[in-house]
N, CA, C and O atoms as a CHARMM CRD file, in Angstrom:
* protein
*
  292
    1    1 UNK  N    128.59200 111.15600  87.96800 PROA 1      0.00000
    2    1 UNK  CA   129.20700 110.24600  86.73500 PROA 1      0.00000
    3    1 UNK  C    129.86700 108.91400  87.35600 PROA 1      0.00000
    4    1 UNK  O    130.82800 108.80600  88.11800 PROA 1      0.00000
    5    2 UNK  N    129.16900 108.09400  86.87200 PROA 2      0.00000
    6    2 UNK  CA   129.84900 106.65400  86.72400 PROA 2      0.00000
    7    2 UNK  C    130.38900 106.74000  85.69700 PROA 2      0.00000
    8    2 UNK  O    130.12600 107.35500  84.66300 PROA 2      0.00000
    9    3 UNK  N    131.81600 105.56800  86.24000 PROA 3      0.00000
   10    3 UNK  CA   132.93800 104.96900  84.82800 PROA 3      0.00000
   11    3 UNK  C    131.86100 104.94800  83.73800 PROA 3      0.00000
   12    3 UNK  O    131.57900 105.61300  82.74100 PROA 3      0.00000
   13    4 UNK  N    131.27200 103.60900  84.55100 PROA 4      0.00000
   14    4 UNK  CA   130.07500 103.11400  83.23300 PROA 4      0.00000
   15    4 UNK  C    129.53600 103.86900  81.97200 PROA 4      0.00000
   16    4 UNK  O    129.59000 103.68600  80.75500 PROA 4      0.00000
   17    5 UNK  N    128.77400 105.17200  83.15200 PROA 5      0.00000
   18    5 UNK  CA   127.96500 106.25700  82.00200 PROA 5      0.00000
   19    5 UNK  C    129.05500 106.58900  81.13100 PROA 5      0.00000
   20    5 UNK  O    128.90600 106.21400  79.96800 PROA 5      0.00000
   21    6 UNK  N    130.55000 107.45200  81.51900 PROA 6      0.00000
   22    6 UNK  CA   131.34300 107.73800  80.79900 PROA 6      0.00000
   23    6 UNK  C    131.61800 107.08200  79.81800 PROA 6      0.00000
   24    6 UNK  O    131.69400 107.44400  78.64400 PROA 6      0.00000
   25    7 UNK  N    131.85800 105.58900  80.50500 PROA 7      0.00000
   26    7 UNK  CA   132.12600 104.48800  78.90900 PROA 7      0.00000
   27    7 UNK  C    131.12000 104.54200  77.83200 PROA 7      0.00000
   28    7 UNK  O    131.19100 104.29500  76.62800 PROA 7      0.00000
   29    8 UNK  N    130.38100 104.84500  78.42700 PROA 8      0.00000
   30    8 UNK  CA   129.04100 104.08500  77.21200 PROA 8      0.00000
   31    8 UNK  C    128.87200 105.08000  76.39900 PROA 8      0.00000
   32    8 UNK  O    128.55300 104.86400  75.23000 PROA 8      0.00000
   33    9 UNK  N    129.09700 106.62200  76.98300 PROA 9      0.00000
   34    9 UNK  CA   128.77600 107.98400  76.51400 PROA 9      0.00000
   35    9 UNK  C    130.37700 108.16400  75.41600 PROA 9      0.00000
   36    9 UNK  O    130.46200 108.94200  74.46500 PROA 9      0.00000
   37   10 UNK  N    131.22600 107.44200  75.78400 PROA 10     0.00000
   38   10 UNK  CA   132.44700 107.43900  74.92500 PROA 10     0.00000
   39   10 UNK  C    132.36600 106.73900  73.83600 PROA 10     0.00000
   40   10 UNK  O    132.92100 107.16700  72.82500 PROA 10     0.00000
   41   11 UNK  N    131.61800 105.44700  73.81000 PROA 11     0.00000
   42   11 UNK  CA   131.04600 104.45800  72.85300 PROA 11     0.00000
   43   11 UNK  C    129.93100 104.72800  72.13100 PROA 11     0.00000
   44   11 UNK  O    129.39400 103.99400  71.30100 PROA 11     0.00000
   45   12 UNK  N    129.51300 106.12000  72.58100 PROA 12     0.00000
   46   12 UNK  CA   128.34300 106.28600  71.26100 PROA 12     0.00000
   47   12 UNK  C    128.54100 107.46400  70.74900 PROA 12     0.00000
   48   12 UNK  O    127.69200 107.72400  69.89600 PROA 12     0.00000
   49   13 UNK  N    129.47300 108.45800  70.95200 PROA 13     0.00000
   50   13 UNK  CA   129.77300 109.68600  70.18100 PROA 13     0.00000
   51   13 UNK  C    131.05400 108.98300  69.26700 PROA 13     0.00000
   52   13 UNK  O    131.31900 109.61900  68.24600 PROA 13     0.00000
   53   14 UNK  N    131.63500 108.11600  69.43800 PROA 14     0.00000
   54   14 UNK  CA   132.28800 107.77200  68.90900 PROA 14     0.00000
   55   14 UNK  C    132.35800 107.13000  67.49400 PROA 14     0.00000
   56   14 UNK  O    132.28600 105.90400  67.41100 PROA 14     0.00000
   57   15 UNK  N    132.49900 107.91300  66.34800 PROA 15     0.00000
   58   15 UNK  CA   132.31400 107.32800  64.89500 PROA 15     0.00000
   59   15 UNK  C    133.28500 105.81500  64.51100 PROA 15     0.00000
   60   15 UNK  O    132.94400 104.93200  63.72400 PROA 15     0.00000
   61   16 UNK  N    133.99100 105.84600  64.96800 PROA 16     0.00000
   62   16 UNK  CA   134.64600 104.33100  64.96200 PROA 16     0.00000
   63   16 UNK  C    134.27400 103.39600  65.65900 PROA 16     0.00000
   64   16 UNK  O    133.32100 103.52700  66.42800 PROA 16     0.00000
   65   17 UNK  N    135.17200 101.88700  65.49300 PROA 17     0.00000
   66   17 UNK  CA   134.41700 100.81800  66.26700 PROA 17     0.00000
   67   17 UNK  C    135.39600 100.94600  67.53800 PROA 17     0.00000
   68   17 UNK  O    136.61500 100.94900  67.36900 PROA 17     0.00000
   69   18 UNK  N    134.81000 101.05500  68.83700 PROA 18     0.00000
   70   18 UNK  CA   135.33000 100.71900  69.97100 PROA 18     0.00000
   71   18 UNK  C    135.17500  99.30700  70.49200 PROA 18     0.00000
   72   18 UNK  O    134.19100  98.60500  70.25800 PROA 18     0.00000
   73   19 UNK  N    136.14800  98.96800  71.16700 PROA 19     0.00000
   74   19 UNK  CA   136.04400  97.83200  72.30700 PROA 19     0.00000
   75   19 UNK  C    136.53300  97.82500  73.73000 PROA 19     0.00000
   76   19 UNK  O    137.74000  98.01300  73.87800 PROA 19     0.00000
   77   20 UNK  N    135.94100  97.67700  74.58400 PROA 20     0.00000
   78   20 UNK  CA   136.14800  97.03200  76.07100 PROA 20     0.00000
   79   20 UNK  C    136.99500  96.19300  75.83800 PROA 20     0.00000
   80   20 UNK  O    137.03900  95.33200  74.96000 PROA 20     0.00000
   81   21 UNK  N    137.87200  96.51500  76.85900 PROA 21     0.00000
   82   21 UNK  CA   138.54200  95.30100  77.18600 PROA 21     0.00000
   83   21 UNK  C    138.11500  94.61300  78.54300 PROA 21     0.00000
   84   21 UNK  O    137.88000  95.12800  79.63600 PROA 21     0.00000
   85   22 UNK  N    138.09000  93.46800  78.19400 PROA 22     0.00000
   86   22 UNK  CA   137.30500  92.54400  79.33600 PROA 22     0.00000
   87   22 UNK  C    137.58100  92.72700  80.47600 PROA 22     0.00000
   88   22 UNK  O    138.77700  92.68500  80.76500 PROA 22     0.00000
   89   23 UNK  N    136.53000  93.01300  81.60400 PROA 23     0.00000
   90   23 UNK  CA   137.29700  93.32800  83.68300 PROA 23     0.00000
   91   23 UNK  C    138.23800  94.43500  83.40400 PROA 23     0.00000
   92   23 UNK  O    139.19300  94.54900  84.17300 PROA 23     0.00000
   93   24 UNK  N    138.11000  95.31700  82.36800 PROA 24     0.00000
   94   24 UNK  CA   139.03200  96.50900  82.61400 PROA 24     0.00000
   95   24 UNK  C    138.19800  97.51600  82.08400 PROA 24     0.00000
   96   24 UNK  O    137.31300  97.49500  81.22800 PROA 24     0.00000
   97   25 UNK  N    138.93300  98.85300  83.14700 PROA 25     0.00000
   98   25 UNK  CA   138.07500  99.96600  82.68200 PROA 25     0.00000
   99   25 UNK  C    139.50800 100.90100  81.35700 PROA 25     0.00000
  100   25 UNK  O    140.13000 101.96300  81.34900 PROA 25     0.00000
  101   26 UNK  N    139.40400  99.77100  80.53100 PROA 26     0.00000
  102   26 UNK  CA   140.22400 100.59500  79.36700 PROA 26     0.00000
  103   26 UNK  C    139.55400 100.16100  78.38300 PROA 26     0.00000
  104   26 UNK  O    139.21300  99.00800  78.12200 PROA 26     0.00000
  105   27 UNK  N    139.22400 101.88800  77.39800 PROA 27     0.00000
  106   27 UNK  CA   138.49700 101.62900  76.19100 PROA 27     0.00000
  107   27 UNK  C    139.80000 101.77300  74.75700 PROA 27     0.00000
  108   27 UNK  O    140.73600 102.54500  74.54900 PROA 27     0.00000
  109   28 UNK  N    139.21400 100.57800  74.01200 PROA 28     0.00000
  110   28 UNK  CA   140.47900 100.77400  72.82200 PROA 28     0.00000
  111   28 UNK  C    139.43400 101.45200  71.70600 PROA 28     0.00000
  112   28 UNK  O    138.33800 101.09600  71.27100 PROA 28     0.00000
  113   29 UNK  N    140.28000 102.57200  71.45800 PROA 29     0.00000
  114   29 UNK  CA   139.28100 103.06600  70.29700 PROA 29     0.00000
  115   29 UNK  C    140.60100 103.48200  68.95600 PROA 29     0.00000
  116   29 UNK  O    141.71000 103.96600  69.18100 PROA 29     0.00000
  117   30 UNK  N    139.91700 103.03500  67.34800 PROA 30     0.00000
  118   30 UNK  CA   140.95300 102.25000  66.65200 PROA 30     0.00000
  119   30 UNK  C    140.46400 104.09400  66.01200 PROA 30     0.00000
  120   30 UNK  O    139.42700 104.73700  66.18200 PROA 30     0.00000
  121   31 UNK  N    141.68600 104.41800  65.30500 PROA 31     0.00000
  122   31 UNK  CA   141.56400 105.56300  64.26500 PROA 31     0.00000
  123   31 UNK  C    140.91600 107.01500  65.57900 PROA 31     0.00000
  124   31 UNK  O    140.38300 107.95700  64.99400 PROA 31     0.00000
  125   32 UNK  N    140.97200 107.14600  67.17000 PROA 32     0.00000
  126   32 UNK  CA   140.72300 108.44300  67.47900 PROA 32     0.00000
  127   32 UNK  C    141.60100 108.60400  68.67800 PROA 32     0.00000
  128   32 UNK  O    141.83900 107.67900  69.45500 PROA 32     0.00000
  129   33 UNK  N    141.89400 109.36100  68.75200 PROA 33     0.00000
  130   33 UNK  CA   142.48800 110.51100  69.92900 PROA 33     0.00000
  131   33 UNK  C    142.06300 111.25500  70.62000 PROA 33     0.00000
  132   33 UNK  O    141.51800 112.25000  70.14300 PROA 33     0.00000
  133   34 UNK  N    142.14100 111.07800  71.98900 PROA 34     0.00000
  134   34 UNK  CA   141.80100 112.20800  72.45100 PROA 34     0.00000
  135   34 UNK  C    142.70200 113.43200  72.81500 PROA 34     0.00000
  136   34 UNK  O    143.47800 113.21300  73.74500 PROA 34     0.00000
  137   35 UNK  N    142.73500 114.32800  72.41500 PROA 35     0.00000
  138   35 UNK  CA   143.62600 115.18600  72.13100 PROA 35     0.00000
  139   35 UNK  C    144.73100 115.99800  72.95400 PROA 35     0.00000
  140   35 UNK  O    145.92600 116.26400  72.82300 PROA 35     0.00000
  141   36 UNK  N    143.27800 116.35900  74.25300 PROA 36     0.00000
  142   36 UNK  CA   143.66600 117.03100  75.47000 PROA 36     0.00000
  143   36 UNK  C    144.39800 115.84700  77.16300 PROA 36     0.00000
  144   36 UNK  O    144.97600 116.07500  78.22600 PROA 36     0.00000
  145   37 UNK  N    143.78100 114.46100  76.29900 PROA 37     0.00000
  146   37 UNK  CA   144.51500 113.79100  77.20700 PROA 37     0.00000
  147   37 UNK  C    145.44400 112.70900  77.25400 PROA 37     0.00000
  148   37 UNK  O    145.50400 111.75000  78.02400 PROA 37     0.00000
  149   38 UNK  N    146.15800 113.04200  76.28800 PROA 38     0.00000
  150   38 UNK  CA   147.05300 111.68200  75.65000 PROA 38     0.00000
  151   38 UNK  C    149.01900 112.37400  75.74600 PROA 38     0.00000
  152   38 UNK  O    149.56500 113.45700  75.95600 PROA 38     0.00000
  153   39 UNK  N    149.38500 111.16000  75.48800 PROA 39     0.00000
  154   39 UNK  CA   150.66300 111.31700  75.64000 PROA 39     0.00000
  155   39 UNK  C    151.24800 110.39000  74.79500 PROA 39     0.00000
  156   39 UNK  O    151.04700 109.17700  74.85300 PROA 39     0.00000
  157   40 UNK  N    152.34100 111.24800  73.60600 PROA 40     0.00000
  158   40 UNK  CA   153.02600 110.22800  72.35900 PROA 40     0.00000
  159   40 UNK  C    153.95100 109.52100  73.12400 PROA 40     0.00000
  160   40 UNK  O    154.26800 109.80600  74.27900 PROA 40     0.00000
  161   41 UNK  N    154.47600 108.38200  72.30600 PROA 41     0.00000
  162   41 UNK  CA   155.16800 107.41000  72.46900 PROA 41     0.00000
  163   41 UNK  C    155.55400 106.99500  70.99900 PROA 41     0.00000
  164   41 UNK  O    155.09400 107.52400  69.98700 PROA 41     0.00000
  165   42 UNK  N    156.46700 105.97000  71.03700 PROA 42     0.00000
  166   42 UNK  CA   157.25500 105.67900  69.80300 PROA 42     0.00000
  167   42 UNK  C    156.55500 105.27200  68.76600 PROA 42     0.00000
  168   42 UNK  O    156.57200 105.68500  67.60600 PROA 42     0.00000
  169   43 UNK  N    155.31300 103.58400  69.75900 PROA 43     0.00000
  170   43 UNK  CA   154.29300 103.10900  69.03200 PROA 43     0.00000
  171   43 UNK  C    153.08700 103.67300  68.86200 PROA 43     0.00000
  172   43 UNK  O    152.76700 103.75800  67.67600 PROA 43     0.00000
  173   44 UNK  N    151.98800 104.25600  69.94800 PROA 44     0.00000
  174   44 UNK  CA   150.95200 104.84500  70.22900 PROA 44     0.00000
  175   44 UNK  C    151.24800 105.70000  70.72500 PROA 44     0.00000
  176   44 UNK  O    152.29000 106.21400  71.13100 PROA 44     0.00000
  177   45 UNK  N    149.46900 106.03500  70.68300 PROA 45     0.00000
  178   45 UNK  CA   148.73700 106.99100  71.86600 PROA 45     0.00000
  179   45 UNK  C    148.72800 106.57300  72.98800 PROA 45     0.00000
  180   45 UNK  O    148.47000 105.37000  73.01600 PROA 45     0.00000
  181   46 UNK  N    148.99000 107.27600  74.50100 PROA 46     0.00000
  182   46 UNK  CA   148.89500 106.68300  75.48400 PROA 46     0.00000
  183   46 UNK  C    147.72200 107.57300  76.30000 PROA 46     0.00000
  184   46 UNK  O    148.12500 108.67700  76.66600 PROA 46     0.00000
  185   47 UNK  N    146.29700 107.23900  76.64200 PROA 47     0.00000
  186   47 UNK  CA   145.32300 107.81500  77.36400 PROA 47     0.00000
  187   47 UNK  C    145.72600 108.21200  78.66200 PROA 47     0.00000
  188   47 UNK  O    146.34600 107.45000  79.40300 PROA 47     0.00000
  189   48 UNK  N    145.38000 109.45800  78.99900 PROA 48     0.00000
  190   48 UNK  CA   145.35900 109.38500  80.46100 PROA 48     0.00000
  191   48 UNK  C    144.41600 109.52100  81.30700 PROA 48     0.00000
  192   48 UNK  O    143.25900 109.55600  80.88800 PROA 48     0.00000
  193   49 UNK  N    144.74300 109.65100  82.97900 PROA 49     0.00000
  194   49 UNK  CA   143.15400 109.10200  83.34500 PROA 49     0.00000
  195   49 UNK  C    142.16800 110.26400  83.75000 PROA 49     0.00000
  196   49 UNK  O    142.42100 111.22600  84.47500 PROA 49     0.00000
  197   50 UNK  N    141.05800 109.97100  83.15200 PROA 50     0.00000
  198   50 UNK  CA   140.14200 111.13500  83.24800 PROA 50     0.00000
  199   50 UNK  C    139.33000 111.14100  84.61100 PROA 50     0.00000
  200   50 UNK  O    139.03500 110.08500  85.17100 PROA 50     0.00000
  201   51 UNK  N    138.98700 112.37400  85.10900 PROA 51     0.00000
  202   51 UNK  CA   138.14500 112.50300  86.13000 PROA 51     0.00000
  203   51 UNK  C    136.46500 112.03100  86.43800 PROA 51     0.00000
  204   51 UNK  O    136.04300 112.90500  85.68100 PROA 51     0.00000
  205   52 UNK  N    135.47200 111.51100  86.82400 PROA 52     0.00000
  206   52 UNK  CA   134.34600 111.18800  86.75500 PROA 52     0.00000
  207   52 UNK  C    133.85400 112.21700  86.29000 PROA 52     0.00000
  208   52 UNK  O    133.21500 112.07800  85.24700 PROA 52     0.00000
  209   53 UNK  N    133.93200 113.13800  86.68700 PROA 53     0.00000
  210   53 UNK  CA   133.17900 114.20100  86.61200 PROA 53     0.00000
  211   53 UNK  C    133.33200 115.46700  85.01400 PROA 53     0.00000
  212   53 UNK  O    132.94400 116.62900  84.89900 PROA 53     0.00000
  213   54 UNK  N    134.07700 114.52600  84.00800 PROA 54     0.00000
  214   54 UNK  CA   134.44200 115.06100  82.81200 PROA 54     0.00000
  215   54 UNK  C    134.43600 114.28500  81.74500 PROA 54     0.00000
  216   54 UNK  O    135.02700 113.20500  81.75400 PROA 54     0.00000
  217   55 UNK  N    133.82100 114.69900  80.77000 PROA 55     0.00000
  218   55 UNK  CA   133.86800 113.66200  79.26500 PROA 55     0.00000
  219   55 UNK  C    135.06000 114.68300  78.10700 PROA 55     0.00000
  220   55 UNK  O    135.11900 115.71200  77.43400 PROA 55     0.00000
  221   56 UNK  N    135.84800 113.46300  78.53500 PROA 56     0.00000
  222   56 UNK  CA   137.07800 114.28100  77.13100 PROA 56     0.00000
  223   56 UNK  C    136.54000 114.45900  75.73500 PROA 56     0.00000
  224   56 UNK  O    135.85200 113.64700  75.11600 PROA 56     0.00000
  225   57 UNK  N    136.91800 115.53800  75.36800 PROA 57     0.00000
  226   57 UNK  CA   136.69800 115.90800  73.26900 PROA 57     0.00000
  227   57 UNK  C    137.56000 114.89100  72.88200 PROA 57     0.00000
  228   57 UNK  O    138.55300 114.47800  73.48100 PROA 57     0.00000
  229   58 UNK  N    136.98200 114.44400  71.58300 PROA 58     0.00000
  230   58 UNK  CA   137.74400 113.16900  71.19500 PROA 58     0.00000
  231   58 UNK  C    138.24000 114.04700  69.25600 PROA 58     0.00000
  232   58 UNK  O    137.41900 114.64900  68.56500 PROA 58     0.00000
  233   59 UNK  N    139.10000 113.91300  69.03600 PROA 59     0.00000
  234   59 UNK  CA   138.93900 114.48000  67.49000 PROA 59     0.00000
  235   59 UNK  C    140.01000 112.95200  66.54400 PROA 59     0.00000
  236   59 UNK  O    140.75100 112.19000  67.16400 PROA 59     0.00000
  237   60 UNK  N    139.86200 112.91300  65.60300 PROA 60     0.00000
  238   60 UNK  CA   140.49400 111.56400  64.42900 PROA 60     0.00000
  239   60 UNK  C    141.77900 111.87900  64.46100 PROA 60     0.00000
  240   60 UNK  O    142.10500 113.06200  64.56400 PROA 60     0.00000
  241   61 UNK  N    142.60500 110.99800  64.38700 PROA 61     0.00000
  242   61 UNK  CA   144.02800 110.48000  64.42200 PROA 61     0.00000
  243   61 UNK  C    144.15000 109.80600  63.54300 PROA 61     0.00000
  244   61 UNK  O    143.51100 108.84600  63.97600 PROA 61     0.00000
  245   62 UNK  N    144.70300 109.30100  61.92700 PROA 62     0.00000
  246   62 UNK  CA   144.73000 108.02100  61.17600 PROA 62     0.00000
  247   62 UNK  C    145.69500 107.50600  61.68700 PROA 62     0.00000
  248   62 UNK  O    146.64200 108.19000  62.07500 PROA 62     0.00000
  249   63 UNK  N    145.66000 106.09300  61.80400 PROA 63     0.00000
  250   63 UNK  CA   146.73900 105.61100  62.38600 PROA 63     0.00000
  251   63 UNK  C    146.82000 105.21900  63.15100 PROA 63     0.00000
  252   63 UNK  O    147.46200 104.17000  63.21100 PROA 63     0.00000
  253   64 UNK  N    146.20100 105.80000  64.34600 PROA 64     0.00000
  254   64 UNK  CA   146.98000 105.57400  65.44700 PROA 64     0.00000
  255   64 UNK  C    145.93500 105.17200  66.36000 PROA 64     0.00000
  256   64 UNK  O    144.80400 105.20400  65.87400 PROA 64     0.00000
  257   65 UNK  N    146.06500 104.68300  67.94400 PROA 65     0.00000
  258   65 UNK  CA   144.75400 103.76500  68.89600 PROA 65     0.00000
  259   65 UNK  C    145.30600 104.33400  69.83300 PROA 65     0.00000
  260   65 UNK  O    146.52900 104.41000  69.94800 PROA 65     0.00000
  261   66 UNK  N    144.31200 104.90800  70.79100 PROA 66     0.00000
  262   66 UNK  CA   144.20200 105.17200  71.73800 PROA 66     0.00000
  263   66 UNK  C    143.62400 104.49600  73.05500 PROA 66     0.00000
  264   66 UNK  O    142.51600 103.99500  73.24500 PROA 66     0.00000
  265   67 UNK  N    144.61600 104.62200  73.83200 PROA 67     0.00000
  266   67 UNK  CA   143.80100 103.42500  74.86800 PROA 67     0.00000
  267   67 UNK  C    143.85800 104.40700  76.24600 PROA 67     0.00000
  268   67 UNK  O    144.86100 105.02800  76.59600 PROA 67     0.00000
  269   68 UNK  N    142.64400 104.40700  76.90100 PROA 68     0.00000
  270   68 UNK  CA   142.04500 105.43100  77.48600 PROA 68     0.00000
  271   68 UNK  C    141.82100 104.72200  79.15600 PROA 68     0.00000
  272   68 UNK  O    141.04500 103.76800  79.21900 PROA 68     0.00000
  273   69 UNK  N    142.43500 105.15300  80.34200 PROA 69     0.00000
  274   69 UNK  CA   142.63900 104.62100  80.97400 PROA 69     0.00000
  275   69 UNK  C    141.01900 105.02200  81.92700 PROA 69     0.00000
  276   69 UNK  O    141.46200 106.08000  82.37400 PROA 69     0.00000
  277   70 UNK  N    139.92100 104.97400  82.37900 PROA 70     0.00000
  278   70 UNK  CA   139.17400 105.76700  82.97600 PROA 70     0.00000
  279   70 UNK  C    139.28000 105.48300  84.88400 PROA 70     0.00000
  280   70 UNK  O    138.94500 104.36800  85.28500 PROA 70     0.00000
  281   71 UNK  N    139.67100 106.36900  85.75000 PROA 71     0.00000
  282   71 UNK  CA   140.03100 105.99600  86.62600 PROA 71     0.00000
  283   71 UNK  C    139.27000 107.28900  87.51000 PROA 71     0.00000
  284   71 UNK  O    139.38400 108.33800  86.87600 PROA 71     0.00000
  285   72 UNK  N    138.72500 107.41500  88.46600 PROA 72     0.00000
  286   72 UNK  CA   137.33900 107.97300  89.56700 PROA 72     0.00000
  287   72 UNK  C    138.67900 108.66700  90.35000 PROA 72     0.00000
  288   72 UNK  O    139.65700 108.03400  90.74600 PROA 72     0.00000
  289   73 UNK  N    138.47200 110.11200  90.46800 PROA 73     0.00000
  290   73 UNK  CA   139.28200 111.12400  90.70000 PROA 73     0.00000
  291   73 UNK  C    138.92500 111.22400  92.44500 PROA 73     0.00000
  292   73 UNK  O    139.47900 112.07500  93.14100 PROA 73     0.00000
């Protein structure tokens, strides 16, 4: 799977607004978190790297924004 394929599928599956940051492999998802792939700091959820052969499951987490960095393994 390509990173574009992954990003497009995440966008299609996500029930909330998704914005691709220009020129970067980062997706911003309002009110969404990737439960198995995140770390939490004082301000927001930080997405972990995702291998190109896996699609993370997501769950709703109100009031937070997840930043997911798609890097090929």
